[in-house]
N, C-alpha and C positions, 0 to 999 in steps of 0.2 A: 935219670931217664924214665924211671918208673913214674915219677911225678909228671913228666912231660906227656907220657902216653896216657896217663889218667886225665890230664887236661884236654888232650886231643879227643879222648873218648867222650868227655863231658861236652866239649864244643860240638862234636859230631851229633851227639844225642840232642843237644839244644838246637842245632841246625835242622835236624829231622823234625823235632817238635814244632819249630817255627815254620818249616815248610808245610807240615800237615795243617797247622793253624791257618796259614795263608791260603792253602788249597780249600780248606773248609769255608773260609770267608768268601773266596771266589765262587765256590759252588753255591753258597747261600745267595750271593749277588746274582748269579746266573739264574737261579730258580726264581728270584724276584723279577728279574727282567723277562723271563719266560712267562710268568703270570701276567705281567703288564702287557706283553705282546699278545697273549691269548685273549685278554680282555679287549684289546684293540681289534683283534681278528673277529671276535664275537660281535662287536659293535659294527664292524664293516659288513659282516654277513647280514646282520639285521637291516642295515641301511640298504644293502643290495636287494634283500627280499622286498623291502618297501618300494624300492625303485622298480623292481620287476612287476609288482602289483600295479603300480601307477602306469607303467608302460602297457600292461595288458588292458587296463581300463581305458586308456587313451586309444589303444588299437581298436577295441570294440566300439568306442564312440566314433572313431574315424570311419569304420566300416558302416555303421548305422547312418552317419551323415552322408557318406558316399552314396549309399542306396537311396536315401531320401532325395539327394540332389539329382541323381540320375532319373528317378521316377518323376520328379518335378520337371526336369528338362524334357522328358518324353511327353508328359501331359501338356506342357507348353507347346511343343511341336504339334501335337495332335490338335490342340485348340486352335493354333494358328492355321493349320491345314483346313480345319472345319470352317473357320471364319473366311479364309480365302475362297473356299468352295461356295459359301453363302454369298459372298460379294460377287463372284462370277455369275451365280444364278440370278441375283438381283440385277446385275448389269445386263444380262441377256433379256430379262423380263422388261427392263426399262428401254431396251433398244427397240422394241416393238411398239412402245407407247409414244404417240405423238402428242406434243404439248402445244396447245393454242393459247397464247397470251393475248388478251384483248388489247387493242391499241390504247384504250383509255388508261389502262394500268401502266403501260409503257410511258405514256405522256406524264402521268402523275409521278412516276419515279424520276423523271427528268427535271421536274420542277424543283426550284431551290427550297430549302427548308424555311 
């Protein structure tokens, strides 16, 4: 019985040593996995910062182009309004003008080429 208890003690000690070794290996694997995940997280953060910078640049470009297009549209409307006013003025001026076309010119226009 003494020999059996001695074997049991050795087996328990071996089991404890094996358990500790396996825990140590699992801890080492966990640390390696944590380092890999941290590297992925850092890469994702860097990609996110780059994307944010791109978004900000595009946002500023969009605002600039918006202002440019609005100012062009306003200038176009103003130019169109001025041209319409000039056309109205010219039509009013031409309404008072009487045009006399000589009969010779009319006959000449009716002749075949």
